[in-house]
C-alpha positions as CSV (number, residue, x, y, z in Angstrom):
1,M,-5.7,23.1,11.8
2,S,-5.9,24.1,8.2
3,F,-3.9,22.6,5.3
4,T,-3.9,23.6,1.7
5,I,-3.2,20.5,-0.6
6,S,-3.1,20.2,-4.3
7,V,-5.1,17.2,-5.6
8,N,-5.5,16.5,-9.2
9,G,-4.3,20.0,-10.1
10,R,-6.8,21.8,-7.8
11,Q,-6.1,23.5,-4.5
12,H,-8.1,22.3,-1.6
13,V,-8.2,23.8,2.0
14,V,-8.9,21.1,4.5
15,D,-9.6,21.8,8.2
16,I,-8.4,18.7,10.0
17,D,-5.7,17.5,12.4
18,G,-2.2,17.2,11.1
19,D,-1.9,13.5,11.9
20,T,-5.2,12.7,9.8
21,P,-4.2,10.4,7.0
22,L,-4.3,11.8,3.5
23,L,-6.8,9.1,2.5
24,W,-9.5,10.6,4.9
25,A,-8.8,14.1,3.6
26,I,-9.3,12.9,0.0
27,R,-12.4,10.7,0.7
28,D,-14.2,12.5,3.6
29,V,-13.3,16.1,3.3
30,I,-12.7,16.6,-0.4
31,G,-15.3,14.0,-1.4
32,M,-13.3,12.0,-3.9
33,T,-14.1,8.3,-3.3
34,G,-12.2,6.5,-6.0
35,T,-9.2,5.9,-3.6
36,K,-10.2,3.0,-1.3
37,F,-9.6,2.2,2.3
38,G,-8.4,-1.4,2.6
39,C,-6.3,-2.3,5.6
40,G,-5.3,0.9,7.2
41,I,-1.6,-0.3,7.8
42,A,-0.1,0.2,4.2
43,Q,-0.1,-3.4,3.5
44,C,-2.8,-3.9,0.8
45,G,-2.3,-1.0,-1.5
46,A,-6.0,-0.2,-2.1
47,C,-5.3,3.5,-0.9
48,T,-2.4,4.1,-3.3
49,V,-2.2,7.6,-4.8
50,H,0.7,9.4,-6.4
51,L,2.7,12.2,-4.4
52,D,4.6,14.1,-7.0
53,G,4.3,11.1,-9.3
54,E,5.5,8.5,-6.8
55,P,3.1,5.9,-5.4
56,V,2.4,6.2,-1.7
57,R,-0.1,4.6,0.7
58,S,-2.4,7.4,1.6
59,C,-3.9,5.4,4.6
60,V,-0.7,6.0,6.7
61,L,0.6,9.4,5.2
62,P,-0.4,12.2,7.5
63,I,-1.9,15.2,5.9
64,S,0.9,17.3,7.5
65,A,3.5,15.5,5.4
66,V,2.1,16.3,2.1
67,G,3.2,19.9,2.1
68,T,3.3,21.5,-1.4
69,R,3.6,18.3,-3.3
70,E,1.0,17.3,-5.9
71,V,-1.4,14.5,-5.1
72,T,-2.8,12.5,-8.0
73,T,-5.7,10.1,-7.4
74,I,-7.4,7.6,-9.6
75,E,-9.9,10.2,-10.8
76,A,-7.1,12.0,-12.6
77,V,-4.4,9.4,-13.4
78,G,-5.9,8.8,-16.8
79,A,-4.8,12.4,-17.8
80,T,-1.2,11.2,-17.7
81,D,0.2,9.1,-20.6
82,S,1.1,6.1,-18.4
83,G,-2.2,6.2,-16.6
84,K,-4.2,6.3,-19.8
85,R,-2.3,3.5,-21.3
86,I,-2.8,1.4,-18.0
87,Q,-6.5,2.1,-17.9
88,D,-7.0,1.2,-21.5
89,A,-5.1,-2.0,-21.1
90,W,-7.0,-2.8,-17.8
91,L,-10.2,-2.7,-19.8
92,A,-8.7,-4.5,-22.9
93,V,-7.4,-7.5,-20.8
94,D,-10.6,-7.5,-18.6
95,V,-8.6,-7.4,-15.3
96,V,-11.3,-6.4,-12.9
97,Q,-13.3,-8.9,-11.0
98,C,-14.7,-7.3,-7.8
99,G,-12.8,-4.1,-8.5
100,Y,-12.1,-3.0,-4.9
101,C,-8.4,-3.0,-5.2
102,Q,-8.2,-1.8,-8.7
103,S,-7.7,1.9,-8.2
104,G,-4.5,1.1,-6.1
105,Q,-3.4,-1.5,-8.6
106,I,-3.8,1.1,-11.5
107,M,-2.0,3.9,-9.5
108,S,1.0,1.5,-8.8
109,A,1.1,0.3,-12.4
110,A,1.0,3.8,-13.8
111,A,3.9,4.9,-11.6
112,L,5.9,1.8,-12.7
113,L,5.4,2.7,-16.5
114,K,6.3,6.3,-15.9
115,R,9.7,5.4,-14.4
116,N,10.3,2.3,-16.4
117,P,8.5,2.1,-19.8
118,S,9.8,-1.4,-20.6
119,P,9.4,-3.4,-17.3
120,S,10.4,-7.0,-17.0
121,D,8.4,-9.5,-15.2
122,A,10.6,-9.0,-12.1
123,D,10.2,-5.2,-12.4
124,I,6.3,-5.7,-12.6
125,D,6.4,-8.2,-9.6
126,A,8.5,-5.7,-7.6
127,A,6.5,-2.6,-8.3
128,M,3.2,-4.5,-7.6
129,S,4.2,-6.5,-4.6
130,G,2.5,-4.2,-2.2
131,N,-0.9,-4.5,-4.0
132,I,-3.1,-7.3,-2.9
133,C,-6.0,-8.6,-5.0
134,R,-8.5,-10.8,-3.1
135,C,-9.7,-12.1,-6.6
136,A,-6.2,-13.0,-7.5
137,T,-6.2,-11.3,-11.0
138,Y,-2.4,-11.1,-10.9
139,V,-1.9,-12.9,-14.3
140,R,-4.3,-10.4,-15.9
141,I,-2.7,-7.5,-14.1
142,R,0.8,-8.5,-15.3
143,A,-0.7,-8.9,-18.9
144,A,-2.3,-5.4,-18.8
145,I,1.0,-3.8,-17.6
146,K,2.8,-5.6,-20.5
147,Q,0.2,-4.6,-23.0
148,A,0.4,-0.9,-21.7
149,A,4.1,-1.0,-22.0
150,T,4.4,-2.6,-25.4
151,G,1.1,-1.6,-27.2
152,K,0.8,-5.2,-28.2
153,V,-2.1,-7.5,-27.2
154,V,-1.1,-9.9,-24.5
155,V,-3.2,-13.0,-24.3
156,T,-3.7,-14.7,-21.0
157,Q,-4.2,-18.4,-20.9
158,A,-7.6,-19.5,-19.9
159,I,-8.0,-22.6,-17.6
160,P,-10.0,-25.3,-19.4
161,V,-13.4,-25.8,-17.9
162,S,-12.5,-29.6,-17.5
163,A,-9.5,-28.7,-15.4
164,V,-11.8,-27.3,-12.7
165,G,-14.4,-30.1,-12.8
166,G,-16.8,-28.5,-15.2
167,R,-18.4,-30.0,-18.4
168,K,-16.2,-30.7,-21.5
């Protein structure tokens, strides 16, 4: 079956079954690989994209459910104000370790800032709760979101080397 979807402002015709997840249309048919496959059951958040500005898990959203709504992926989120602020803060705070989950993390964070420009810690925790980071960079993720929201540099506390058995 053929579907026409708008991804990052461009129309794409994809010839796939209607129950094919949006993730596979984006990655395998359109060829945009920034959105990652993680768990396949909408639990980890690595596949997060925006559908008309709202974060959704593309690994479980069938292409037939997209309709005429606009899909935004990590490749284009930086063109939005909230996405640009999040990406800049992510770099400034040095959030990334392995990086696998980061596109989904950034997409969720950008959606949060768009709907709530001054999120509390509880707001951040609620918005990000569906995104798992194996490297446990949660403290830096929260700091980056706060920095993007306020424009003020947020310092994360480093663990002293002596606390983890290293040299003094």
